[in-house]
N, C-alpha and C positions, 0 to 999 in steps of 0.2 A: 504494500500500500504506500503510494507516494502522496505528497501534499496536494490538496485541491483548494488552496487558499490563494486568492489573487492579491498578494500583498502590494505589488508594484502599482496597482490601480486603485489603491485605497483612496477614499474621499474624506476630506476633513470638513467639519462644520461646527456650528455653535448651537447648543440646545436653547430653544426659545420657549418650549412648553413641554410639560409631561402630563399625559392624560391619566385619568383614573384607572385605565387598564394597563398602565405602565409603558405606553409607547412614547418615544421621544420625538418631538417636532424639531427638526434640525435644518438650519439655514446653511446650505453648502457653500463653501468658500470658492469652489472652482467656477460655478455658473450662476450662483445666486438663487438656485432653486430651493424650494422648501419641501422636505420629504419627511414622511412618518415612518420611523424605524422601531420595531420592538426592542426594548432594552434588554429583556431577558425572558426566558421561559421558566425559570426557577421561581416557584411561588414565594419562598421566603425572601429572596432578593427583590422580587417584584414588590412586595409589601414595603421593604425598606426604601425602594426607589420612589414609590408614591408618597411615602411619609416624608421623604427629604426633597420633595419637588422644588420648593423654593431655593434650596441650596444648590440644586443642579442647574438652575437657569443661568445662562451665560457661560456654562462650562464647555470646553472644547472636546470633541469626540472624533474618532476615526471610524469609518464604516468599511468593513471588509466583507467581501463576498466569498462564499464557499460554493464551488460548482456542484457539489453533491448534495447540498441541502435542498429540501423541498421548496419550490417557488423561489429559488435563488435568494433565500433569506440572508440578511446581512448580520454580521457580528458587530456590535457597537463597543468600542473601547473608550472608556471614560478617561479623560485627561491622559492621552497616550504617551506624552513625554514623561510621565511618572512611570518609571520602569520597575515593576515589582519582581522580586526574585521568584523564579519558577518554583523552588522548593517551598517558599512561604505560601504561595498560592495553592499548590497541590495539597498542602497539609490540611486544607479546609474540605477536601473531597473524601467521601467515603461511599460505601455501598448504599447508604441512605441519601446520597446526593450531596449538595452543598450545605455545609454546617457553618454558615456565617456567624451564628450566635456563639460559636466557640472561640471567636477572636479574642475574647477577654482572657481566657486561659492560655492562649497562644502568646499574647503580648505580656501579660502579667504572670509569666511562668517563674517558678522558683529557680534560682541559680544553682547549678550543680554540675558535677562531672558527667561526661557522656555515659550512657548505659553500656554494658558489655556488648550488646548487639550493635550499637552504633560504632563502638570502638572496633569491633571485628570488621565492620564495613570499611572503616578508614584503613585498617591494616591490609585488608585484601586489595583495596584500591592501590595502596602503596606498593604491594607486591606486584601487581600488574604493571605499574609504572616501571618498576625495576626490571621486570622481565622483557618489556617492550624495548627498553634501552639496551639491556645486556641479557639475551636469552640463555647464555651459557652459565649464568650464576647458579651456584648450588643453593639448596633449600635454606640452609642456615644463613647464608649471605643475603638471600632475598628477604627473609624474615627480619634480619637485623636492620637492613636498609628501610624496610617498610615501617618498622616501629619508630623511626625517626620522625614520622609525620605528626605524631601526637605524643611527644616524649613525657610530658607531665601527666597526661591522662594514663599512659602506660605505667608510669611510676605509681600513680594513685591506685590503679588496679592491682599492681604487684603486691600491695599490702594484703590483699585477699588471695592467698596462694592458690586456693582451689579454682577460683574464677580465672585467675591468670593462666593456670595450666590448661583450663578448658578453652580459653581463647587461643592459645598457641596450638592446641590440638585441632581446633576448627580451621585455623589458617593452614596448617600442614595438610589437612585433609583436602583442602581446596586448591592446593598448589598444582596437582596433576591436571585438573580441568583448565586452570589458568595457562599452563604450559601448552596444552593441546590447542587452545584457542589462539595463542600467540603464533604457534606453528601454522595454523590455518590461515593466518593473515599474511603469511610470507608472500612477498611480491607486491603487497598493497601498501599505501601510505596510511599509517596509523597516527592519528592526532589525539592526544589525551587531554581532557579537561580544557578545551578552548572556551574562552569567555566570550559570550555572544550577547548583544544588546540591540533592541529595536525600539525606536520612538514611535513606531507605527503600531506594533503589537502591544506595546506597553509592558514588555517583559525583558528580563535579563537572567543570565545564569551560566553555569558551567556544565556543558554536556560531558558525560563520562568518557565516551569514546566516539570518534568519527573515523570510519574506514573509507578511504578513497580508492576506487578501482576505475581507472579511466574517467568517464563522465558520471559514474554512479557513486553516490554517497550513501553511506548507511550510518545512522545514528544508533548507538547501542547504549542502553541504560543498564548498568550492572547492579544487581540486587543480591545481597548475601543471605538475607533472612529466609525463613521457611517458606517454600513456594506453595501456591494454592492452585486448585484446579481452575478457578475462575480468576481472570486478571483483575488486579486491584485498580480501582479508578484513579487513585492518586499516582500510581506507577505509570499507567498508560498516559495520563495527562502530562506527566513529565516528558515522556518520550515524544509525544506529538508536539509539545512546546519547543523542544530542541530541533525537531524537524522543521517547524515553522521559522524559528530563529535562524537556522542554517539557510533556509530559503531566502530570508530577508537579507542576509549578509553577503551572499555570493552574487557575482555579476555575469555568470555564464550559465546556459541551460543545462539540464540533466536531471535524471531521476534522483529523488531523495527517499530512501527507505528508512524504516524504523524497526528496531528489535528490542525486546526485553530479554536480558540474559540473567536467568535465575540459576546462578552457578551451583547451588546446592541441589538442584533438581537433576538427578542422574538420567532420567528418562527423556525429559523434554526441556532442556535448559534454554534454548533459543526459541522465542515466540515472536512471530512477525506481528507488527501493528496492522491489524485488519481494518480497524475503524479509525478514521482520522477526525471526522467532523464533530462527532459527539464529545469526545475528550477535549477537542479544541474549544467547543462552546463552553464546556465545563470550566476549563482553565481561565477563559476570558471572564466568565461569571465570577470566579473566585478572586481574580485580581481586581475586578470592578468592586467586589464587596469590600476588599481591603482598602481601596482608594476611597470609596464612599465613607467607610468608617473613619478614616483619617481626616476627611473633609469635615465630618461632624465634630470630631474631637478638636479640630482647629477652631471651630466656632464655639467651643465650650459645651457641646452636646455630649454628655457622658452616658449615652445609651449602653455603651460597652460595659460600664461599671454597674448600671442598673440590672443588666442581664446577669452579670457575674454574681450579684447578690441573690438572685432567684435560685441558684443552685443547679446541679446537673440534671434535675428532672425536667428542666425547661426544654432540653433538646434530646431527641432520641438519636441513637446511632453512634454516640461517642464511645471511645474505647474505655476499658476498665481503668487503665492508667489515667486517662483524662478525667474520668469521673472522680477518681480519688483526689486528683489535683484540684479539681473544681470545688470539691467539698472543703478542702483545706483553705482555698482562697475565700470561699463564702464565709467560713468561720472567722478568718482573720479580718475580713471587711466588716463583719458585724461588731468587732471590738473597737472600731474607730469612733472617735468623738466627732462632733459637727465641724469644729475647726480643722481637724485632721482630714476630714473628707473634702472640705473646700480646698485645702492646701494641695492635696493629691490631684484633684481635678485641675487646678491651675497649672501644676507641674506637667501634667499630661498634655494640656493645651499648648503649653510652651514647647514641649518636645515635638508635637505634631507640626507646629508652625516653623520650628527650626528645621525639621526634616523637609518640609515643603519648600523653604527658602534654599536649602542645599540642593534640592532637585531642580527647581524651576526658576530660581533667582528672585529678585525683588529686594535683596539686601545690598550690601556694599561691596560684596566680593564675587568671586567666580561661582558658578553653579554647575551641576552635572550636565544640564542641557546644553551648556556651551560646547560639549563634544560634537554636537551636530548643528548648533545655531551659528557659530562663528564662521564667517566667510574666510577664504584663504588670505585675503588682505588683512582682515581683523586678526588672524592668527600671526601673521608676520609682525604686527605691531603690538601683540599682547605680551606682557611680561611673564605670563603664566604658561607660555608655549615656546618650545624650541623647535623650529622647523628646519627642513633641508639637511637632516642628519644623514651621515653615511656610516653604515655598519662596518666596524673594523674587526674582522674575524681573527686576525693575528693577535690583537691585544685582548680579545675576549676569552673568557673561560667558559666553554660550553658545558663542562661537567657541573659547575656550580651555577650556571646561567647568570654570570656576571658579564653583562654585555657592554662593550665600549663602542661609542659612536664619535665620529669626527664632527665637530661643530663648524658652522660657518658664521661669519659676522651677522649679528642681528641689529635691526635699527635702534632698538632700545635695550637697556640692561634687563636681565631676567630676574624675576623674583623667586625662581626655583632654587632651593637650597639643599645642602647635604641632609640626607635623611627624609626628605619629602616623599610622600606617596605620590606616584606618577602613573600615567597611562602611556604605554608605547603603542603606536599605531602607524599604519601606512598613510602617507599623504594622498589626498584625492579620494579617500574613502569616507566621503561625507554624505549622509542621508540628505536628500532633496537637492544637493548640488554636485555630488561626485558620481563615480561609477557605480557604487553600491548605494542605491537610493533609499533603502528601507531599514538598514541595520549596519552594525559594526562588529568586527572581530577585534578585540582589544587584548593587550598583554599588560597586566598590572604588576607593579614592582615599586622599588624605592631607590632613591639616588644614593649610590655608594661612594662616588668620588666625582669631582668636577673641577675643571679649570677652563681657561679661555679657549682651549683647543679641543678638549675631550670631555665627555660625560659618560660615566659608567653607572648602569643601573643593575640591580639585582632583581630578577624576575621571581615572582611567587611560584609560578608554574615552572618547575625545573625540567619539564619535558615538552616545552613549547616548540613548535616547528619553525623556528626562526631561520635555521640554516638553509631552508629551501627558498627563502625569499631573496629578492634582489637586494644588493647592498645599499643602493641609493633610495632616497624617497621615504625616509622615516621622520617621525616627529614625536616629541614627548610633551605631554600636557600634565599639569597638576591634577591629581585625582581628588575628586570630591566624593567622599563616602556619605551615605545616608543611613548609617546604622545607629544614629543617635536615638531614634524612637525605640529601637529594640533594646539598646543598653539602658536607656533611661527607664523604660518600663520594668525591666528586670531589677534595676536598682530600687525603684519605688516598691516593688514587691518585697524586697528584703526589709524595707522599712515597715511595710504593712505587717510582716510576720514578726517584727521585733517585739520584745516585751514592752508593755505600756509605759513603764518608767523611762526606758531608754528612748522610746519614741517621743515622749513628752519633752525630755531634755533637748533632743536634737531639733525639735520643732520650735523650741523657744517658749513652751508652755509652762515649764518648771525650771526653777533655779538649780544649777548643778551643785553637787555636794563636794566638800573639800576636807582634807585632813590638815593637821598642823604641819607646816613646812619644816624640814630638817636640813641641816647644813649639807651643801653640795661639795663633793670631793673632786669634781671635774676640774682639770687644769685650764689655764690660759683664758680666764674670764675677768671682765671688769666687775666691779661691785654691783652695777645695775644689771648686767647680764646674769650674774650669779643669783641675785634675788629672784629674777624672773624664772630661771631654771628651777629653783627650789619650789616656787609656787606651782609651776607646771607639773612637776612630779607629785606634788601633794594633792593635785586635783583628782578626784575619783572618777569624774564623768566627762567633763569638758573644760578646756582652757583655751583662750584665744590670745594670741600674741601679735600685735601690730609692729612690724619692723620697717621703719623708714629707710631710705637708701643709705647704704654704708654702715648700717647698725650691727652687722654681724649676725643676722638672723639665721643664716644657714651655716656659715663657717664656724660660728661659736655656739650659738644657742641651741640649734637643732642637734648639733653634734654632742653637746654636753648633756642634753636631755636623754639621748640614746645611751650615752655612757652611764648615766644615773639609773636608767630603767634596767640596764643589764646587771646592776648590782642586786636587783630583786630576784629571788630564786625562781627559775623556770619561766621568767617573764619573756614574752615574745612580742616583737615590735614590727609593725608594717609601716614603712615610710613611703609615701606617694607624692608625686609631683605632676604637674600638668604636661610638661614637655620632656622628651628624652634628654635634652641638653641639661635641664635642671636635675633630672634623676641621676645622670652621669656625674654632675658636679657634686651631688650628695655623696655618691660613691667615692669620688676622689677625696673628699673631706674625711669620710669615715676611714678610708684606707690609710691616710696619713696619720691617723690617731690609733692605728692597729685594732680597729673594730672589725670583727668577722661579720660578713654579710654576704648575701646572694642578690643578684640583680635579675629580676624577671623582665622579659620583653622579647622582642624579635632578635634574630641573629644580627641584623644591621643596627638595631636601636640599642640593645643591651650589650655594651662593650666591656672588656676587662676580664680578669681572671675569674671573677665570681659570677659570670654570665651563666644563667641556668641553661639556655639553649646551647651554649658552647660546651658546657659540662655534659649535656645529654648525648653529645656525639661520642664521648669516650667512656661513659658509665652505663652499666646495665640498668634496666628499670628499677631493680631492687636497690642497687647502690644509689641511684638518683633519689629514690624515695627516702633512703636513710639520710642522705646529705641534706635534702630540703627540710626534712622533719627535725634534724638536729641543729640546724642553723637558726639562731634566735632573731636575726634581723633580715628582713627582705625589703629591697628597694625596688620600686616599680613606678610606671606611670599609671594614671587612673584607667586609661584605655587598655593597657596590657593586663591589668587585674580583671577587667571585664571580659577579656578574651581568654582568660585562663581560669575558669571556675573550679577546675580540678585542684588548683592550689589550696583551696579551702578544705578539701578532704585530706590533704597531706598535713595540714596544720591549721590551728586557730591562732588568732592574735589577741593579746590582751590590750595593746594600745596601738592606735593608728595615729601617725604624725603626718600632717598634710602641709607640704611646702607649696609656695605659690598659691595659697588657698583662695586668694581673691580673684584668681583667673578662671576658676572652675565653676561652671554652672551647678547650682545646688542639686537638682534632681539626679545628675550623673554621679555625684559624689556621695549622696546620702545613703545609698545601699552599702557602701564600704564602711561608713561610720556606724551604721546600724548593727553590723556584725561584730563589732569590737566593744570591749567594756569601757574603754576610755578614748577620747579624741582630743588631740592637741593640734590646733590649727595655727599656722604661721603665715602671715601674708601682709599685704598693705593695699587696701582698697583705694588709697589716695594715689598710688602709683599705677597699678595694673588692674583694670576692671575685668570682669568675666568676659570671655571670648564668645560673642553671640553674633549670628549672621542676620537674623530677621529684623525687619524695620522696627523702629522704636515704638510706633503706635500700637503694635501687637503685644508689647510687653507690659502695658498698663494693667494694673489690678484695681478694681473698684468693688470691694467687698468689705462690709463692716465686720464680717466674721473673721477676717484676716488682719484686722488692725492690731489686735493684741500680740500677734507674732511678727509685726512690722513688715509684712509682705505687701508692699505697695507697688512694687515694680519687679517683674520677673528677670530683668537685666541685672539685678543686684545679686552678688554672690551670697552663698550661705554664710560665709565668713562675715561679711558686712552686716547681713541681716541679724545674725546672732549677737554681734557687738551692739547693734541698736537695741535688741531685746534686753541685753544686760544693762545698758544705760537706762532704759525705760523703767526697769524694776529696781534701779539703784544697786545693782550687783557689781561691786568693784572687785570682788574676789575672783571672778571668772575672766577678767580682761586685764591685759598689761600692755604697755607700749615701751619699746626700746627708745630711749631719748638721746642716747649718745651716738654720734656718727663720726666715722673716721675717714670719710671720702671727700667731702666738700670743704672748700675754704669758707671761713666764717661769713665773708661777704656774699658768697654764692648761696650759702645756707639760709641767709636771713629771709629771703622771699618765700621759699617753700615752707619754712618753719612757721612764718606768720600766716600764710595763705591756707595751709593744709593741716598743720599740726599744733595749732593753738599757741605758737611761740615757744614750744617746749623743747625744741632741739638744741643740743649743745655740741661743742667740738670735743673730740676725744684726745687730740694731740695738739701740742703747742704750735707745731708747724702750720696748722690750719688757721692760725691767727696771725700769720706773718704779715708785716706791713712793708716788706721789701718790694720795690717796683718790679713789674713784670718785664721780661726781656724785650717785649714788643710794646712797651708803654707809649712809644711815639705814635703807634697806630691806634691802639685802644688802651686808654690809661686806667680804666676801671675793670674790675673783674665781672661786673654786671652792668650792662647798659642797654638802652633801647634806642633804635635808630628808626626814625620815621621815613617811610618811602611813599611818596605821592606821585604816581605815574599812571598813564592810561593803561599800559600793559603791566599791571602790578606784579604778577608772578615772574615775568621775564626780568623786570627791573630788579626785583629782589634777588633773583638768581645771579645776575651780573654783579650786584653789590657784594653778595656773599663770596663769589669767586675772587673778586678783586681784594676783598678783605683778607681772605685766606692766603692769597699770594703774598700780600704785604707782611702778614704775620710771619710767614715762613722765611721771607727774605730778611726781615728784621732780626729773627731769632737764629739765623744761620750761624754756626760756629759756637753756639752756647753749649754748655755741658749736657743739657737735656733738651734736644730739639723737640718741639711740641708735636703732638698728634692732634688732629682737628676732626671733630665729629660735627656734621651738619644734619640737623633734624628738621623735617618739614611735615606738616599735617596732611599734605596732599602728595600723590604720586608725581604730579606735574612739578 
């Protein structure tokens, strides 16, 4: 069965009305015609569509025709530029049809390690990857390589020796059919896990396997679980989705076939996709249900939560696992107070709007839709894109997929930096403008190194088919992920499940408790720093430290707090930061003071000897489990903690210390805080605000129920909000500010001290009060000054003035003992 979906002739339009029968009146963009299109045949989704009629007006849709459907019925894709992951959409499908009501337990799921069945699937997929690349590998080598895909999860499972042995036995049992299939593919091009995305289908995802033989393509979905006589709707919908995505991304004709590979089925492992149009309609219905739910949440409509409170009897056909999960969620929701309910609803609204902005734009930065919206000229001028790259095979390491490209001069400086998540793609592969009009094949990775002539990226997919492509015609774009809604929802779930006292403190409803401070033994502290360290360690539940610039909040205070906590028997500490750079800086500080720690993160992000992913390459799962369990300090980014839930099954933490706390939006952080007994937050909301993409007007909160917890704006970090809560209730015991700084001269310090810190900042060193003239005093005689610029082309005039000023300072200071370094900061990219 090949696809019968005419993607290339998709029509786009705007919904002008929705009838009571669930049909959408659409004004088509191509010819201005008005057509009536059934939104869905699913009764449950139909009711949601009619109920949300007002919300759907003005929304963009794509109309697709399937040639095998009765009466040439169209499929309607709601907001097609929102590309929903195929796995997420298919998870709503069951033998009982579309279970859109189960979205609450999908979103607000408990964080935890993968099940043994899920882990077996990952290891078998890893084994297949190893065999496709090197068919002559022995069984032990294949398994060892495959287990590197989820090292922490394998380490967590290794603690249960029986289950661990069962998983290894399962993988060994499935190696012969894996080898058989790899042999059967001999002579064909086998592509593993290509990432496909289509702004017409509104879908994205990684197909398991694509086999190319001449002009025929076969999409194969590999399943490790127990096979059934009847095909599962969610499995079939995945297969047809990848068939359709493959159809959308290619620019040459040919048949596309689909197969399900149930590797554990000895009699009938390969099953052809016989029916395309029904699973295709189901997957479009499922992704439309997800998009519609997110649109409702964006508007503050929490139907998802209302359904969750009804319990699992509301929906028939869910699995026993989901039923149990739903019952636990319903029980936790019932324990929430009114303020807590309003707060969680606002956080979910914020997360939905942040996800929408990341996908479709409307904020101040790049969005995912720029992948197909930007014209070639726009890309040439965009600082988030490097175009005209040439693949350098000699400099590249194909074994590790560290790919090096030659750069050519760009019109403007790039904003792409070391460690950034990026997308590698072919130039000219633009939907609506390029050769492939309806979809893209992308390669995701991160920047490993970069200079003016070369850029090297590390691909996530270590088996990508790069070498078959032409060397010229590549480009790299900053990747915008939209996983925020998923991580925020699971984070909120951890808060919902927390004990009421912990929840009340973190929400600002109750004052934290404190013990009497004891003398700190940590070295190299000022009296001010030492006093704050002692108070932080004495806090039982929550302590907030504001650290102005140059006050030693990381190098002295955070380090000393860790040292003091390690004096407590069996005390375990989690230290998190917003960025990899900050996390690595923490590691450097702890390392210099001989503090043992491990660094969680990706291979590229978590550097140094204590890197968990690097240790995993040399240790067995059992040894890795022992190492992680016995190390009392873990350093990570907030994102890397969300991506490694199995770490919590290897160890629990008594205290979480948050650095850069003012940069982290509260709902993403709150789940980590809820899982620990004590939270110490260090930051400065006067320097670095929370990083948010959505427009300011969406962040306003107007609810009398949230006044008592100081939630007036969702752009405020939890750090700042909790400081306001403490000030409001007169709680001086829970908040401290570092008032001594060793960075700025007293003259420079005076303005920020008066403007932001209530005039409380003082200098740490005598040299900061020096009255000696500057070497360039003839150019600028004062350490702070304001220069008025009045010109028609204001920005250009300021740029010339700054350039001339910098030149004169450098000339004047030439030959001095310490030639100056000059930083120029501007609020706009121009």
